[in-house]
C-alpha positions as CSV (number, residue, x, y, z in Angstrom):
1,M,-29.9,-25.0,-61.8
2,Q,-31.0,-25.7,-58.2
3,L,-29.6,-24.5,-54.8
4,H,-28.8,-28.0,-53.6
5,Q,-26.6,-28.6,-56.7
6,L,-24.6,-25.5,-55.7
7,R,-24.3,-26.7,-52.1
8,Y,-23.1,-30.1,-53.2
9,L,-20.6,-28.6,-55.6
10,V,-19.1,-26.3,-52.9
11,C,-18.9,-29.1,-50.4
12,V,-17.2,-31.5,-52.9
13,A,-14.7,-28.7,-53.7
14,E,-14.0,-28.2,-50.0
15,E,-13.7,-31.9,-49.1
16,R,-12.0,-32.9,-52.4
17,Q,-13.9,-36.2,-52.3
18,F,-17.5,-37.1,-53.1
19,T,-17.7,-39.6,-50.2
20,R,-16.5,-37.1,-47.6
21,A,-18.8,-34.5,-49.0
22,A,-21.8,-36.8,-48.8
23,A,-21.0,-37.6,-45.2
24,R,-20.8,-34.0,-44.3
25,L,-24.1,-33.2,-46.1
26,H,-25.8,-36.3,-44.6
27,V,-26.9,-37.6,-48.0
28,A,-26.1,-40.6,-50.0
29,Q,-23.0,-40.4,-52.1
30,P,-24.8,-41.2,-55.4
31,S,-27.1,-38.3,-54.8
32,V,-24.1,-35.9,-54.6
33,S,-22.5,-37.4,-57.7
34,A,-25.8,-37.2,-59.7
35,A,-26.4,-33.5,-58.6
36,V,-22.9,-32.4,-59.6
37,A,-23.1,-34.4,-62.9
38,A,-26.5,-32.7,-63.7
39,L,-25.0,-29.3,-63.0
40,E,-22.0,-30.0,-65.2
41,T,-24.3,-31.1,-68.0
42,E,-26.2,-27.8,-67.7
43,L,-23.0,-25.8,-67.7
44,G,-21.6,-27.8,-70.6
45,T,-18.2,-28.5,-69.0
46,P,-16.8,-30.6,-66.1
47,M,-16.3,-28.9,-62.8
48,F,-13.9,-31.5,-61.4
49,H,-11.0,-33.7,-62.4
50,R,-11.9,-37.1,-60.9
51,S,-9.5,-39.7,-59.6
52,R,-9.8,-42.6,-57.2
53,S,-8.3,-40.8,-54.2
54,E,-9.7,-37.3,-54.6
55,V,-11.1,-34.7,-57.0
56,T,-9.8,-31.3,-57.9
57,L,-11.4,-28.3,-59.6
58,T,-11.0,-27.8,-63.3
59,G,-10.4,-24.3,-64.7
60,A,-14.2,-23.9,-65.2
61,G,-14.7,-25.2,-61.6
62,E,-12.3,-22.6,-60.2
63,T,-14.2,-19.9,-62.1
64,F,-17.6,-21.0,-61.0
65,L,-16.9,-21.8,-57.4
66,P,-16.9,-18.2,-56.1
67,W,-20.2,-17.5,-57.9
68,A,-21.8,-20.6,-56.3
69,R,-20.6,-19.5,-52.9
70,Q,-22.0,-16.0,-53.4
71,V,-25.4,-17.3,-54.5
72,L,-25.6,-19.5,-51.4
73,S,-24.4,-16.7,-49.2
74,D,-27.0,-14.3,-50.5
75,C,-29.8,-16.9,-50.1
76,D,-28.7,-17.6,-46.5
77,A,-28.6,-13.9,-45.8
78,G,-32.2,-13.6,-47.1
79,V,-33.3,-16.4,-44.9
80,A,-31.6,-14.8,-41.9
81,A,-33.3,-11.5,-42.7
82,V,-36.7,-13.1,-42.7
83,R,-35.9,-14.8,-39.4
84,D,-34.8,-11.4,-38.0
85,L,-38.3,-10.2,-38.4
86,L,-39.2,-12.4,-35.5
87,G,-36.8,-10.4,-33.4
88,L,-33.7,-11.7,-31.6
89,E,-35.4,-14.6,-29.9
90,R,-34.0,-17.0,-32.4
91,G,-31.6,-17.2,-35.4
92,R,-27.8,-17.3,-35.6
93,L,-24.8,-14.9,-35.5
94,A,-21.5,-15.8,-37.1
95,L,-18.6,-13.8,-35.6
96,G,-14.9,-13.8,-36.4
97,A,-12.0,-12.5,-34.2
98,T,-8.3,-12.7,-34.0
99,P,-7.0,-15.1,-31.3
100,S,-5.6,-12.3,-29.2
101,L,-9.0,-10.7,-28.9
102,T,-10.7,-14.0,-27.8
103,T,-8.2,-14.3,-24.9
104,N,-9.7,-11.5,-22.8
105,L,-11.7,-8.9,-24.7
106,L,-14.5,-11.0,-26.1
107,P,-15.4,-13.6,-23.4
108,P,-17.3,-11.2,-21.1
109,V,-19.0,-9.6,-24.1
110,L,-20.0,-13.0,-25.5
111,A,-21.2,-14.2,-22.1
112,G,-23.4,-11.1,-21.6
113,F,-24.7,-11.3,-25.1
114,H,-25.7,-14.9,-24.6
115,R,-27.5,-14.1,-21.4
116,A,-29.4,-11.3,-23.1
117,Y,-30.3,-13.4,-26.2
118,P,-30.2,-17.1,-25.2
119,G,-32.2,-18.1,-28.3
120,L,-29.5,-16.9,-30.7
121,E,-27.0,-19.5,-31.9
122,L,-23.5,-18.0,-31.7
123,S,-20.6,-19.3,-33.7
124,L,-17.1,-17.8,-33.4
125,H,-14.3,-18.3,-35.9
126,E,-10.7,-17.5,-34.8
127,G,-8.1,-16.5,-37.4
128,G,-5.8,-13.8,-38.7
129,S,-7.4,-10.6,-40.0
130,Q,-6.8,-11.6,-43.7
131,D,-8.5,-15.0,-43.2
132,L,-11.4,-13.3,-41.4
133,V,-11.9,-10.7,-44.1
134,L,-11.9,-13.4,-46.8
135,R,-14.6,-15.4,-44.8
136,L,-16.6,-12.2,-44.4
137,E,-16.5,-11.5,-48.2
138,E,-17.5,-15.1,-48.9
139,G,-20.5,-14.8,-46.6
140,G,-19.2,-17.1,-43.9
141,L,-19.3,-14.4,-41.2
142,D,-21.8,-11.7,-40.3
143,L,-19.3,-9.5,-38.4
144,A,-15.5,-9.7,-37.7
145,I,-13.3,-8.0,-35.1
146,V,-10.1,-7.4,-37.0
147,I,-7.0,-5.3,-37.0
148,L,-7.2,-2.2,-39.2
149,P,-6.6,-1.0,-41.8
150,V,-8.6,-3.3,-44.1
151,D,-8.4,-2.3,-47.8
152,R,-11.2,-4.3,-49.4
153,P,-13.8,-2.6,-51.5
154,R,-16.6,-4.9,-50.3
155,V,-15.8,-4.5,-46.6
156,A,-16.8,-1.6,-44.4
157,T,-14.9,-1.0,-41.2
158,S,-15.1,1.2,-38.1
159,A,-12.4,1.6,-35.4
160,L,-13.0,0.5,-31.9
161,M,-9.8,1.0,-29.9
162,E,-6.1,1.2,-30.0
163,E,-3.9,-1.2,-28.2
164,E,-0.2,-1.2,-27.3
165,L,2.1,-4.0,-28.3
166,V,4.8,-5.1,-25.8
167,L,7.6,-7.6,-25.6
168,A,6.5,-10.6,-23.5
169,V,9.4,-12.4,-21.8
170,D,9.8,-14.9,-19.0
171,P,11.1,-13.6,-15.6
172,K,14.6,-14.9,-16.2
173,H,15.0,-13.3,-19.7
174,P,17.8,-10.7,-19.9
175,L,15.3,-8.0,-20.7
176,A,12.8,-8.9,-18.0
177,G,14.1,-6.2,-15.7
178,R,13.6,-3.4,-18.2
179,N,10.6,-1.1,-18.2
180,T,11.1,0.0,-21.8
181,I,13.2,-0.8,-24.8
182,R,13.7,0.5,-28.3
183,V,12.7,-1.6,-31.3
184,A,16.3,-1.6,-32.4
185,E,17.2,-3.5,-29.3
186,L,15.3,-6.5,-30.6
187,E,18.3,-7.1,-32.9
188,G,19.9,-10.3,-31.7
189,V,16.9,-11.2,-29.5
190,A,15.3,-14.5,-30.4
191,L,11.6,-14.3,-31.0
192,V,8.7,-16.7,-31.4
193,M,6.6,-15.7,-34.4
194,F,3.0,-16.0,-35.4
195,K,1.5,-17.6,-38.5
196,D,1.5,-16.0,-41.9
197,G,-1.6,-13.7,-42.3
198,Y,-1.5,-12.6,-38.6
199,D,-1.2,-8.9,-38.1
200,L,1.2,-9.4,-35.1
201,R,3.6,-11.1,-37.5
202,E,3.4,-8.3,-40.0
203,A,3.7,-5.6,-37.3
204,T,6.8,-7.2,-35.7
205,L,8.6,-7.9,-39.0
206,G,7.7,-4.4,-40.3
207,A,9.0,-2.6,-37.2
208,C,12.2,-4.6,-37.3
209,A,12.7,-3.8,-41.0
210,R,12.2,-0.1,-40.3
211,A,14.8,-0.3,-37.6
212,G,17.2,-1.8,-40.2
213,F,17.5,-5.5,-39.2
214,C,15.9,-8.9,-39.6
215,P,14.9,-10.6,-36.3
216,I,16.0,-13.9,-35.1
217,L,13.1,-16.4,-35.3
218,A,13.5,-19.2,-32.8
219,M,10.2,-20.7,-33.9
220,Q,7.4,-19.5,-36.2
221,G,3.9,-20.5,-37.4
222,L,2.3,-20.2,-34.0
223,E,-1.1,-19.3,-32.6
224,M,-1.4,-16.9,-29.6
225,D,-1.6,-19.7,-27.0
226,G,1.5,-21.4,-28.4
227,A,3.5,-18.1,-28.6
228,L,2.6,-17.2,-25.0
229,A,3.4,-20.7,-23.7
230,L,6.8,-20.8,-25.4
231,A,7.7,-17.3,-24.2
232,A,6.8,-18.3,-20.6
233,A,8.9,-21.5,-21.0
234,G,11.9,-19.3,-21.8
235,V,12.2,-20.4,-25.5
236,A,12.2,-16.9,-26.8
237,A,10.4,-13.5,-26.5
238,A,7.2,-12.6,-28.3
239,V,5.7,-9.3,-29.4
240,V,2.1,-9.4,-28.3
241,P,-0.8,-7.1,-27.3
242,A,-0.4,-5.7,-23.8
243,S,-3.8,-7.1,-22.8
244,V,-2.7,-10.8,-23.0
245,V,0.1,-10.4,-20.5
246,V,-1.7,-11.0,-17.2
247,P,-0.5,-9.1,-14.1
248,D,1.4,-11.4,-11.7
249,G,1.3,-14.1,-14.5
250,P,4.2,-16.1,-15.9
251,L,5.3,-13.4,-18.3
252,R,6.7,-9.9,-18.0
253,A,5.7,-7.1,-20.4
254,V,8.4,-4.7,-21.6
255,R,7.0,-1.6,-23.3
256,F,8.5,-0.1,-26.5
257,R,9.8,3.3,-25.9
258,G,7.3,6.0,-26.9
259,G,4.5,3.6,-27.6
260,T,6.0,3.0,-31.1
261,L,4.2,-0.3,-31.6
262,R,0.4,-0.1,-31.5
263,R,-2.5,-1.5,-33.4
264,T,-6.1,-0.4,-34.1
265,I,-8.9,-2.9,-33.5
266,G,-12.1,-2.5,-35.5
267,L,-15.3,-4.0,-36.7
268,A,-15.6,-5.3,-40.3
269,S,-18.8,-6.1,-42.2
270,R,-20.0,-6.5,-45.7
271,R,-20.5,-3.2,-47.4
272,D,-23.1,-4.5,-49.9
273,R,-25.6,-5.8,-47.4
274,P,-27.2,-4.4,-44.3
275,L,-25.9,-5.6,-40.9
276,P,-28.3,-8.2,-39.5
277,P,-30.1,-7.1,-36.3
278,A,-28.2,-9.7,-34.3
279,A,-24.9,-8.3,-35.5
280,E,-26.0,-4.8,-34.8
281,A,-27.0,-5.8,-31.2
282,F,-23.6,-7.5,-30.7
283,A,-21.7,-4.5,-32.1
284,R,-23.6,-2.2,-29.8
285,R,-22.9,-4.4,-26.8
286,L,-19.2,-4.5,-27.6
287,R,-18.9,-0.8,-27.8
288,D,-20.8,-0.4,-24.6
289,H,-18.4,-2.8,-22.9
290,L,-15.4,-0.8,-24.1
291,D,-17.1,2.3,-22.7
292,G,-17.5,0.6,-19.4
293,V,-21.3,0.7,-19.7
294,V,-22.0,-3.1,-19.6
295,P,-20.5,-4.7,-16.4
296,D,-19.9,-8.1,-17.9
297,G,-16.3,-8.5,-17.0
298,A,-13.0,-7.0,-15.9
299,G,-13.3,-3.5,-17.3
300,G,-13.5,-1.7,-20.6
301,G,-11.1,-1.0,-23.4
302,A,-9.3,1.8,-21.6
303,R,-8.1,-0.7,-19.0
304,L,-7.1,-3.5,-21.4
305,G,-3.4,-3.3,-21.0
306,G,-2.9,0.1,-22.6
307,G,-5.9,0.0,-24.8
308,T,-7.6,3.3,-25.7
309,R,-11.2,3.4,-26.8
310,L,-11.7,5.3,-30.1
311,P,-14.8,7.4,-30.7
């Protein structure tokens, strides 16, 4: 069994077609087919159901795929560890973050980090916390900034800061003139709602359920930019982090009485492998930024719309 066979199998499983997998891998399609066929012969069972339009995993393929991904991930981590011996002058860092954090918290940190380590290749994946944790477990990310708690045995977390959630409304909304409201007052208020797997969706629906009602969802399945745009257009209100409602912008932030809606932002990494030096350097710079030590942007965590830095 060879590594390229595992890479080809994983790519075919993701693309669901040998031709698309070959194009993504920049190899000839017969080479992919031959490598997968040789692997199937070695394992003694087909990995795919083949048809003219696409291929799908067999039961054996479903069982083998996570192991193949784990082997490839471990090999990539080993290569990265060797490269890290050369210092932070080269290499790559794969980060994950929820869309609300890429709006204003991460850009100055990423800019400062890039200036400090221009030889490092940075990649950033946006997604809900559940998606990011899954990618972290599969080895696709070195470090993720997620919403806590995360209850996964292979994932280690540390808290960074707490952030207040507010109701974002357009200036003509009936609630725009209010300073605070109770969660119960959301009953009957139309909301735009985020995608499944996003912590803001779970936080909003959970708060409404605890208050004894189901919210009216004017539109759902949104990303952060879409939710903010629809709220600004007057379609409906949205429960969002205070930090994304820009002062003097198109939205007004109405706080929940007593700060009842808050979330904890934290770092997540693989528990079963050491954090790469590049990830350690980024985590250190992020914490310094929140403490106001690194002057890369518009302030630290304590000034992020009600955010409070955690020790």
